C-alpha positions, -999 to +999 in steps of 0.1 A: +041-035+043+014-017+066-005-035+093-039-022+098-064-032+125-099-036+129-125-042+153-160-045+134-145-048+094-152-012+090-136+010+111-095+008+107-064+020+120-028+014+107-009+000+140+026-008+121+048-017+093+065-049+090+101-042+074+114-013+090+145-015+063+132-023+027+166-021+016+171-059+025+144-063+001+158-045-029+190-023-031+170-001-057+142+007-030+171+028-011+175+065-012+211+059-028+191+046-059+155+056-059+144+032-083+117+010-069+084+025-080+068-007-089+093-027-075+081-030-033+061-052-019+029-066-035+005-090-025+011-109+004-011-130+034-012-127+070-013-162+092-009-169+129+004-202+138+016-216+172+017-180+188+037-162+158+024-140+131+035-150+097+036-125+065+047-140+035+052-120+006+076-112-024+086-080-045+090-080-084+123-082-085+134-089-047+124-124-045+103-139-016+103-134+020+086-141+049+085-121+085+078-135+120+069-117+152+053-125+186+037-092+191+017-080+160+022-041+169+062-046+172+093-058+155+095-081+127+121-109+117+127-105+077+142-130+060+146-147+023+126-182+016+151-208+010+145-236-017+147-275-001+188-273-008+185-238+011+194-216-015+178-181-013+149-172-032+158-142-048+148-133-082+122-116-100+083-138-113+067-147-083+039-129-060+007-139-040+018-160-011-003-177+009+001-206+038-019-229+055-005-256+084-027-285+083-043-307+109-009-330+107+017-304+111+025-305+077+028-269+064+017-259+024+028-223+004+011-212-028+023-183-049+019-174-082+050-174-111+047-144-135+071-157-160+063-187-190+039-206-169+017-177-149+001-204-129-005-206-092+024-234-077+016-252-044+047-261-025+050-281+006+069-261+033+091-262+067+067-258+100+084-230+101+071-214+075+107-205+058+117-228+030+100-250+005+104-290+008+097-298-031+108-269-044+148-263-064+163-234-079+184-249-112+219-243-112+213-218-139+185-196-146+173-199-182+155-154-175+164-132-157+135-118-156+115-147-137+133-170-110+128-207-125+118-232-097+118-271-102+087-290-083+056-279-067+027-289-080+002-264-104-032-261-087-043-239-118-035-237-146-047-210-165-026-178-171-047-154-156-049-167-121-038-151-094-040-141-054-047-172-041-053-177-004-055-214+007-083-223+036-094-258+052-128-255+069-148-288+077-124-314+061-125-295+032-092-279+005-110-247-004-082-226-030-094-192-034-083-168-061-088-144-089-088-146-131-099-126-161-129-140-174-152-124-198-186-117-178-220-100-192-195-092-220-167-074-202-131-085-196-128-083-159-113-100-129-134-119-105-135-143-074-129-180-079-129-211-060-119-245-058-127-271-036-113-312-030-112-333+001-072-337-014-052-308-015-035-318-045-071-329-057-089-337-083-114-300-076-141-288-081-145-251-096-168-225-086-173-187-098-180-168-067-188-133-082-200-118-112-182-078-119-209-054-133-175-043-154-148-014-145-170+017-143-197+001-124-182-017-096-142-017-101-136-058-099-139-068-067-119-097-070-090-100-051-096-106-010-099-129+014-130-148+032-128-146+070-157-155+097-165-140+129-166-146+167-205-143+160-211-168+128-210-141+101-186-147+072-176-119+050-151-114+020-125-085+032-117-071-011-099-044-027-108-037-061-087-044-096-097-005-108-096+025-089-091+061-098-065+091-069-079+069-037-064+041-049-081+003-051-106+009-027-121-018+002-148-035+006-168-051+026-195-086+017-214-109+033-206-143+027-232-169+027-230-207+028-250-227+002-243-264-008-206-262+013-196-231-013-193-197-001-219-172-019-199-140-024-225-108-021-262-109-032-277-130-056-296-104-076-310-118-105-312-158-094-282-173-117-266-187-083-235-163-084-229-135-064-236-096-074-217-064-058-234-052-027-235-017-017-250-013+014-252-038+045-255-042+082-221-038+100-206-072+108-205-061+138-212-035+170-194-006+158-164+000+175-147+037+195-138+057+153-104+053+143-097+069+113-069+058+085-057+096+088-040+110+113-032+141+135+004+143+150+022+167+166+052+149+163+054+150+201+067+110+202+105+100+201+089+072+170+070+083+136+031+071+138+030+041+122+004+061+094+036+078+081+056+062+053+084+077+037+093+083+001+118+053-002+142+044+024+153+075+042+186+083+048+196+080+083+212+114+103+186+136+082+153+133+096+153+136+136+120+139+159+147+150+190+172+177+177+141+197+183+115+187+207+081+185+197+090+193+161+095+168+129+129+184+120+139+172+079+175+181+067+177+192+032+199+176+004+198+176-031+173+156-049+188+127-068+186+133-098+179+173-102+141+183-111+124+150-097+103+153-073+101+117-069+138+113-057+133+140-033+150+122-006+128+133+025+096+132+017+071+117+048+037+112+037+007+092+042-024+083+021-049+104+009-088+089+019-116+099-003-139+124+019-166+150+006-142+174+017-110+164+032-083+191+046-049+185+060-027+217+073+007+219+081+031+247+102+066+247+088+088+269+107+113+286+085+142+294+109+164+271+098+160+279+059+187+289+035+198+299+003+191+266-020+164+252-002+129+241-009+104+229+018+066+225+013+033+201+016+027+181-016+000+155-035+019+126-054+007+092-062+033+063-076+059+082-096+041+099-119+016+132-108+023+157-083+017+193-070+034+210-043+029+240-024+066+252-021+085+274+001+119+285-021+149+305+000+171+322-025+197+355-019+179+357+016+142+361+000+117+338+011+090+335-022+062+309-024+051+287-054+027+266-068+044+236-089+022+207-110+032+179-127+009+155-144+026+126-164+045+128-195+039+170-193+063+196-185+065+207-151+044+239-148+049+264-120+038+299-106+050+320-078+019+332-054+040+355-028+071+371-014+064+363+023+076+389+046+112+394+054+110+390+090+085+356+088+092+330+114+062+299+103+039+297+074+009+273+076+006+254+043-034+237+036-047+214+007-084+213+006-097+180-016-131+176-027-152+144-035-143+140-073-101+146-060-098+185-071-072+201-047-067+231-040-037+250-022-039+281+008-016+293+029-013+319+060+006+341+081-005+339+113-025+302+119-061+319+109-065+340+078-056+316+048-051+331+012-059+304-013-044+298-050-064+301-081-041+269-089-058+236-090-045+199-089-068+167-100-056+137-081-048+109-105-043+066-108-012+062-101-009+028-118-030+008-086-021+035-060-039+063-045-028+099-040-003+108-007-002+143+012+038+145+020+058+173+040+092+175+022+126+198+019+155+197+000+182+219-015+190+224-053+232+219-048+245+213-011+237+196+017+224+228+038+194+236+061+168+220+079+126+229+079+109+220+115+076+210+112+054+219+141+020+196+133+003+181+107-038+187+112-062+164+093-097+174+088-130+161+072-160+169+066-187+144+054-210+171+035 
């Protein structure tokens, strides 16, 4: 669960992560199993109450969780939510958690159930945000693929209602959610709002925004309505459909009309908003910050922009064994020939620009026969391509490797490297349409470009990532030192 920070809703930077060890959520997420694609942390919420930040979230298999901290840039305390009898809510089938602390101190939480009753459910919650007060797990679960909870209140009995948020403004309760509707002949997800003077209804309901179709506006739907200190209101949303940059984020203006928030602009006069493609900055621009990050690995901790592919193996990476370098130790893939079970893959998300370029310098003196290391593009367990250094029988060779989902692995030898080479720079350059081309340099100045290309792909909700990695074909041996990672972007 990645934490982003902004002072103007436009320029964002990564400041931390909620969970340090994701195996406490689900052991499949560890390097020993690496069976966690699609089973990590899904949509959660961030709230501040009585001096604490709260992040409630769920995983598809692991269950409900709550994390709390006084310092949002520091360490979080993570624990499983509990039912009214104190039993941990560990199981499948729940998502989209959001709490609300009412004026009298009573706490509530809404969550979506993806079982037989795919509806948003409202529960009372303990003031510390860790336990349901009117939800009970039965002694015997009828289905292993859905954790049934007795109790609560169904806020919207409609099968595709999800991504709920709870608000209280001017004495009225507002229940925001996304649901599938037919709009202008398109079957799409759209933002919907319910409101009432009583949290348990009766509710009025309004459609907040149209979608012009997945190919036009990519379904703006799930998100949150926020207000700024200057009195402005905005909708921060990700889009339901995307491509190689994942489900992108948009910020849309919100105008209040008759006690309802209108999202975007009502361009056709039917009382419902449509997508807005340009608007003034919500707040004055701050100092430039970036989602991407250059790193010289001179810190004692990894910068928060980095993420491991599954929970990493302790002792197999270091920032201190060779100060100023990231050292990755090689060991076999969990399943031979499966890049997505490589235990040492450290990556950051690629963000679309007219031209994006990432370059990393690999020190090769620690490599041994049978070891591989390189620079890779990959998405959610489906597609990947890499520029890979291989050492065999004392010889270093450079390969291009590519695999699209449901296709065989394609690889091509690009070069035999000089016997006395000590370092190699690897580079990827990506154009606006997601075409990536790799290049390499032995002196850091003059690059040779491969003729092979890789089309970045949509990874089922996830965007493309750029990763640094190493592994050994047969045993635990060898290492690679990475001197730096440089990220450059050009608008034109």
